[in-house]
N, C-alpha and C positions, 0 to 999 in steps of 0.2 A: 618263194613257192609259186608254182604254176597252177592255175585253176584246173588244167587238164590232168594234173597228178592227184587231184582230190578223189575221193571214192567214186567209183563208176556209177553207182545208182544215184539218179537225180533225187530220189526221195531223201537221201542223206542231206543234200543241200537244202531241200525244202524243210526238213525237220530242223536243221540248224537255224534256218531263217526264222522258222516259227518260234523257236526257243528264245530268239533275240528280239521278238516284236515288242515286248514290253520295254526293253532297254532302248530301242530305237526312238520310242516316244517318251524318253525321259524329260522331266520338266526343265532340265538345264540345257537340253539340246535345242539350239535356236531354229533348226529346220525340221523339227520332228512333228510339226502340226500342219503338213501340207494339206491343201484342200482335197477332198475326195474325188474331185473331177479331173485331177491332173493325171496325164498319161505320158510316161517317158518313152522316147523313141528307142529302138533297138540299136545296138552297136556290137561289133565283133572285136573291137580293139580295146585293150586295157592298158592304162598308163603304167609305167614302171613305178613301183612303190617298194621301198626298202631294198632288199636284195633279190626280189623275185620278178619274173617277167611273165605277163599274162599271155595266154594262148587261147585259141578258139576251143570251146568245149561245149557241146550240145547238152542241154539239160531239159528235163521235162517241165511242164507247167506246174506251178505250185498248187498245192491243195487249197481249195476255197476256205477262207477263214472268216466268213461272214457270221458264223454262229457265235464266235467269240467277240468279234468287232463288226457289227452289222454296217457301220458307216464307212469302214476302210475300203479302199479300192483294191483291185486285184493287180498285183505286180506281175509284169511279164517276165519270162525266163531271163532275158538280158539284164533287167534291173536286179533280179535276184542274184545273178552271178556277180555283178559288179559289187553289190553291197556285201555279199558273203566274202568275196575276195578281199575287200577292204578290211572287213572285220578280222579275218584270219591273218592278213599281213600285219595289221596293227597289233593284234594280240601276240604275235610271235616276235615282235621287236625285242631285241636283246637288251635294250636300255630301259625303255619305259614299260613295255608290255601293257598289261591292264592296270598296273598300279599307278593310276593317275586320276585326276578329278574328271568327273563325267563330262563337264563342259568342254574341257580340253580334248578329251577323247573323241567326242562327237564332232568337234570342230575339225579334227584331222580327217575323220571319215567324210565330212562334207567337202573338205578341200580336195581329197582324193577323187571323190565323185565328180566335182566340178571340173577338174583338170582332165578328166577322161573325155574322149571324143563323143561318148554317148551323152554326156551331160553338158558339153561345152556350148552347144548351140542353143538349146532351149532351157537348160538348167538355170542359167542366170536370170532369164526373163521370168521364169516361174518363181524363183526365189524372191525376186524383187516384188512380184505380184503378191506373194504370200506375206512378205513383210509389210506391205502396204495394208493388206487386209487385217493383219494383227494390230498395226498401229491405229487403224480406224476403229477396231473393236475396243481397244484400250482407252482411246480418247473419248469415246461416246459416253455421255452421262446418262444416268438413270433418271427418267422423267416420271416424277410422281404426280398424282392428281394435284390440281392447283389448291393453294392454301385458302381455306374459307376466309371470308372477310371478318375481321374482328374489330371491336371498338375498345380502344385503350387497353389492349392486352388481354381482354377476356374473350374467349371464343364464343361466337354466337350461333354457329351452325357447323355440323360435322361434314366431312367429305361426302358422306352418303346422303346428306340433306336433313338428317335428324338433329334434334336439339341436344347439345352436350349435357352430360350429367356429371355431378360431383361425387367422387368416390374417395375412399381411404386406402392407402397402400398398406399391405401386410407383409412386405418383404423385410428381410433382416436389416438391410442398410437404410431403408426409408420407412421404418415402422411408424404408423400413424400419420404419415405425410399425405396430404390431400392433393388430388389431381382431377383434371377434366378428362372425360372419356365419353364413349358413345354406348348407348344401350344395345347396339347391334355389333358389338366388338367381336363376338364369337362366330360371325358368319364367314370369316376368312378374308374379308375385304379390308381395305385401308381405311382407318378411322382416326379421329382426332385423339391426341394425347398431349396434355400440357400440365405441368405442375402448377398448383394453385398459387404458391408463393412467387413463382416466376411471373405469372400473370399479374399479380399485384405490383411487382416491381415495374413491369412494363406500363401498368396503369399510372404509377407515380411519375415515371419519366414523361409519359404523354401529357399528363396534366400539368407538369412543370412547364412544358412547351406552351401549353395553352395559357398558363398564367403569364409567361413572358410575352406572348403575342398580345394578350389583353392589356398588359401594362404599356406596351408600345402604342396601342390604340388610345389609351388614356393620355399618354404623353403627346399624342398628335392632336388632341382636342384644342382648337383655337377658339376661345370664348372672349366675349366682350368683357371689359374690366368691371366686373360686378363682384363686390366683396363677398356676399353670401355664397355666390356660385363658386368663387375661387376657394373659399374656405371649405366648402363641401367637397370640391374636387381634390383639395390637398388631403383631406381626411380619407377620401376614397383611394387615393394613391397609396396612402399609408396602409390601408387595409389590404390592398393588392400586394404590397411588399411583405406584409406580415404573413399572408397566405403563401407567398412564394418561399419565405424563409422557414416557416414552421412546417415541419413534417408531421405535425400532430393530426393533420386532417386524415392521414392514412396511418392508423396506429396498428403496430404489429405487437400483439400481446400474446406471449407464449403461454399456453394453458396445458394442453396435453400433447406431448410430442411436438409436432409442427403446426398444431391447430392455431389459427390466427383469427383476428376479427377486423373487419373493415368498417370504420366508423365515419361519421360526418358525411355520408353520401349525399344527404339532402342539401347541405350547404354547398358542396361542390357543384351539384346539378343546377341549383338556382344561380350560383355564381357564373356558370357557363352560359346559361340561357339569357341572363340579363345582359351580359356583355355582347352577346351575339346580336342584340337588337340595337346597339348603339350605332347610329349612322350620322356622323357629324361632318358637314362639308363647309367648314370655315364660318359657321354661324353659331349663335348662342343657342344652347340646348339645355338650359338650366332645369327644365322640367324633368328631362331624362336623368340628369345628374341627381336631382333631388329625390326622384323615385328610387334611383339606384342606391343613393346614400342611405335612405331609410330602410331599404331592403337588406343592405349589408351591415347596417349598424343595429344589431339586435339590442333589445332592451337589457341593460346590465342587470345582473342578478342583485337582488337586494342584499346589501352588506349586512353581515351578522353583527348585531349590536354587541358592544362590550358589556359583559355582566358587571353591573354596578351594585355594590353593597354599601348601604349607609351604615357606617360603623360608629358614628357619633364619637369622633375622636376627642371632642372637648370633654365629654363625660369620662372618657378613658384617662385623660390627663388629670382631671379633678380627683378621680378615684385613686390614681397612683400617688398624687400629692398627699391625700389624706392618709394613705396607708403607711407611707415611709418618711415624708419630708415636712409634714406640718409640725407645729409646736407640740401637739399631742398626737403622735402617730399611733395608728392601730397596732403596728407590730414593733416590738422593742428593738434595741440596738443589736442584740445577739442574733435575732432572726434576720436583720438586715445584713449582718456580717456573713451569715451562712448562705444567704440567697444571692448576694452580690459579690461575695468572695473578698470583700475589702470593707474598711471602715467608711462611714457615711461622709466624713470630711474629705477623704481621698477621692471618693466617687464624685462629689460635687466639684472638687477641684478639676477633675478630668472633664466633666461636663462644661464647666465654665471656659476652659481653654478651647475646647472644640467649638463651642457656640460662638466664640469671639474670633477665632482664627481660621476655622474651616467653613467654607461657604455652605456646604451641604447641611451642616447642623445649625445654621443660623435661622432663627424664626422668621416667618414671612406670612403673607396673606395672598390669596388667589384673586382672580378677577372680580369675584363677587364680594370681596372684603372679608372672606372667611379665613380664619387663622389656620396655618398649616400645622403639621405635627410638631410638637415641642421638642427641644433637645433632650429633655428628660425621657420622653417616650422613646426616642430613637436610641439613646444610649442604654436605656433599660432593656429594650428588645435585643440589642447587641450583646450585652453582658449575659443575659439569660441563654442566648444561643451558645456563647463560649463556655458558660459555667455548666450547663446541663447537656450540651452536645446534641440537642434535638433538632428537628426540622425548623425551617424558617416560619412555618405557620403555627408553631406551638404557642406563640405569644399573642396570637390574633385575638383570642377571647378576652385577655386581660388588658393588654396595652393598646388594642384597637389598631393594629398595623397589619396590612395584608402580607402575603408571602413574598411577593416580588419586592415590596418596599422594605421588608425586614432583611432580605438578602442584600439589597443595595446598602442598607444601613450597616450591615456587617463589613462589607468591603470598604466602605468609606471610613468606618471607624478604625479598621486596621491600618489603612493608609495614613489617617490622621495621627494615630498614636505613634507610628514610626517616624513621621515627619516632626511632631512636636516634642517627643520624649526620647527618641532613639539616640540622639547624641549624648544624652546624660545617663541613661540607664542601660545602654549597651556599649559603654566606653571601656577603654583599656584601663587597667589599674593606674591611678595617679601615685606620686610619691607618698601621699598620706595614706592611700589605700594599701600600698605595699608595706608601709610601716606597721599597720594594723595586722595584715596577713602574716608578716614575718614574726610578729610577736606571738600570735596565736600558734603558728607552726612550731616555734621554739618551745612554747609551753607544753605542747603535745608530744615533744620528743623528736621533731624533724626541723632543725634549723635550716632556713633557706627555702622551705616549702611554702608555696603560695596557693595551693589548691590541688585538685585531682581532675583528671580528664578521662572521658569515656564517650561512648556513642549510644544513641537511642533510635529506634525505628518507629516511624509513624505509618500505619497501613493506609494504602491508597485504594479506595473502593472503585471510584469511577475513573479509572485510568484509561488512556488510549490503548486499544487492543494491540496495536503494533509495538507498544513499549513494554508489554508484559514480560517478555524474556529478559529485558534489561533491568527491570525493577523487582523481579521475583526472587526470593530466597529459597532455601530448602523447603519451607512451608508451602511454597507455591503461591503466596499472596504478595502482590507488589507492595513495596514499602519505600519510603523516603527517609534518609538517615540525617540525624542531627548530631553533630559533634559539639560538646560543651565542656567548659571548665567551670567548676563550682568550688566555692570556699566553704569554710566551716559554718557560716551563717546562711547557707543555701543560695547566696547571690551567684548568679550565672555571669561570669566575666567574659566568656567567649562563646559564641554560637555560630556554627557553620552548618547551614541547612541546604539541602537540595541534591545531595549525592544519591545515586541509585542504590536500591537495597541489595544488589548483588555484590557491592563492595564491602570489604572488611575494614577494620580499623586502620590497617597499614595503608590501604589504597586511599582512604579518606585523608589520612595524615599527609600523604604526598600532595593532595590538592589543597589542604587547609592552610589558611594564612596565620596560624597560631604563633609562629615564630618569625613572621615577616618583620615586625618592629625590631626584634633583637638583631636579625641579620642585616637590616638596613641601618642600624645604629641610631634609632630614634626612641628606643625603650630606655627607661631609667636604669642606671647601673646598680646592681645589687651585689654587695660584698658581705660575706658571712664566714664564720669559722665553725668547723665541726671537728671536735676532738683535737683542737689546736691547729688544724690545717685550713688555710684560706681557700675560698672558692668565690667565683665571680659571676655565676649564672644561677638564678633561681630555678627550681625544678618542680615538676608535678609528680604526684603518685599515680601509677597506672597499674593495669593488670598485665598478665604475662605476654600478650600478643605484641605489645609495643617494643620498639627496638631499644637496645642498650646504649642510649645517648647520655650526655652529661646533664640533660634537662629532664630525664625520666628516671624514676626509681620504682622498680618492681618488687614484688614479694619474693620469698624463697619458696620454691615449689615443694621441695622435699628437705625440710630442715633436719640436720644431723646432730645438733647439740642444743643446749638450752638457750644460748645466745641467738642462734638462728631462729629457734622457735618463738622466742619473745619478739624478735624483730618482725617475723612474718605475721604474728598475731596483731602487733601494733600497727603495722603498715596496712593490713587489710581492714582494720577498724577505722583508721583515719581516711582511707581511700573511699569509704562508703559515703562520703559527703556528696559526691556527684550522683551516686545512686539515690540518695535521699532527695536530692534536688529534682531528679527526674520523677520520682514518686510523688512529690508535693506538686510539681507542675501538672502532672496528669490528674491528680486528685482535685486540684483547684480548678482546672479547665478540662472538662470531660471531652471537649471537642478534639483535644490532642490525644486522648486515650482511645476514642472510638475511631473506626475507619472513616477517612475523609470522603465526603460525598461531592466535593468540588472537582470540576474537570480541569480547570486551569492551574498548572503547577505554580505559576507566579503568585496567584491569589492564595494558594496553600502556603507558600513561603511567607507571605505577608501576615497571614493569620498566626503562624508559628512565631514570628518575630514579635508581633503584637502581644501574644500571650507571655513571652519571655520578658518583655518590657513591663507589662502589668505585674508579673511575678516579682521582678526586682523592685518595682514601686511599692508593692505590698510588704516586701522584706524590709525595705528602708523605713516604711511607716511603722512597722511593728518591731523594729530591731531592739528598741529599749526594753520591751517586755519579753523578748525571746532570747536575749543575750545570756549565755550560760557562763561567760567568763568576764571578769573585770579586767579591762585592758591595763589598768594601773598595776595589777598584780603580776603582769607579765614582765614588767621591767625589773632587771636585776642590777647588781652593782657593776658587773662587767658587761659592757655592750658588745654582743657577739655579731651584730649585723649593722649595716649602714646602707642607705639608699642615696645615690648621687644623681646628678644630672646626666643626661645622655652624652655619650662621647663618640666621636667619629674616628677614633684612633683605630688603625687597621683597616683592611679592605673587607669587602663583602664576603669574599671567598674565605678569608681567615676567620671571620666570625661564624660563617656556616660550618667550617671545619671544627671550630671550638664547640659549637652546639652538639655536634655529632661525635665527639671524642669518646671512644669506648674506654680508654684507660682512665680518664677522669671519672667516668661513670663507676668503674670498679673501685677506685680509691674512695669515692664519696660513699658508696654503699658500705664498704668495710668500716669507714669512720662512723656512719650512722648506726651500724650494728653495735659498735663499742659505746656510742653515746647513749643509745636506748638501754643497753645493759647497765651502764653506769647510773642512769637516771631512774629506771624502773626495775632493775634486776635485784634479786636478793643478794645481800652482801655475803 
């Protein structure tokens, strides 16, 4: 397209130019910000662009556009013609036209203009000058007023010379946050602004630097070998080190939002001023060190004396002896049995063993020759805590033992009982014990039965919070589980304690060592006959949750005939032995019935084991008066059971498979149904 073929009126060119003025100064156009003082020379020659050839074409001067852009210069007609021709030729390009990015479009326009004779001579110089001006403007930095001098991060004066004030932010993101500002902040000038907490952090960093510098000064002190001076200097260095390590001199206490408190300002100020005055030049300056030592070694606070209560423990022992252990005691034997949960002879036997074999319960004297608490007082305080389940200070008025001492007596008593009597009273059944248990089981209609097994939960009150989910059941209260095996005389033969309360009986059985002796081949062999069929593993009576193994016999949930009904009734009655044992254990020792106040799980386990040992000791001591059956009456003409020595025949896996044999379980259950019907059923 030739510029001479454009519309004849120059006003059309000018109008077209005016319509593109906004686009010429597009932000992506690198040459669109020429300085207003630039004047292009005139030219009559147009370079070839696309498919068009330029020709001379007179045009009128453009209309003044200062009203819209007062800073822009006036383009001459030659400049207008060149730019309009470039724009029209670029717009009519059949390939790209105007459908291109603005930066590329104006780059083509600038290239066309630069290649023309009109802009070849002075265009490049002007463009380079303009680019230099732009680079200078972009590289120039904004210079603000100088920062006022601050001391350790806290501003002391504003830019305007006023004293900074402390204000509180009400913005959404910094609600309640405090900052330094100026009282003249609304005058439109530049004023100080700094967050208070940032100033505190600057203060801490600056003071750490001061502490480091002061410690170097102390290290550089060269004093004559004087012991007192060196000792004071050593303590002074320790003080400096403590001040450098401990950040407690600047305490950030959150109160409301970001409101903080700056403490110990006086100590830091004195610390700074004193060390500023030290000027040591290789000479002894003990006076300065001594003054500095006393300034920085404040008088220690008077230590609070421990509260001492004279309990007259000798009178407490004498009163206890007169009430229960003298030849003419105040309280008779039945009251002693009710309050101590055992006979007097058994209690004295326990006290004697503990006082002779456990160091904590041995009597002694202090530095003044005064006798300590007697073993009777310590054991009485412990038994009262176990029997009544009260706090450690409930025995203070009577036994004359403080709370801390009573709690220590409890834990040492439990450990001593386990150590002295655990091997005997938490043992596995011996062959003699098995003979007695098998005789009782056959008399009750269950040949081969040696007890019943079940679980009991002990609530844990002072549990770790992080463990609550692991130990809480459906009730929401954390508990610890005890798995036990009890016989007809309420003796507890097996006790496995410590499983979390979320576990059921099956989960605990997988952890329990109840069958370890049988699987390992160290348990005595038991052979018995039921309905003429021989069996080789003793069994326990259980409830319905336990698996159908050869060593477990459950009841029948929905009996369909008289035989099944009689078997279910008999099995459930005999299985109550373990439930009765749990009830007697909790009634005898209320500490097991009440929620445990102890934090340590290991100490809780020791208390549970000690209670079970004491329970078995009481059962053994009172067995003669509580036995309901005469063992001699159990013996019959035909011996249906036998107890032999352990045998290692077979592998561990074979014995484990035999214990869990479901077929043997079903055969044994059917034979027991027939045996009970024959023994107790109506003819």
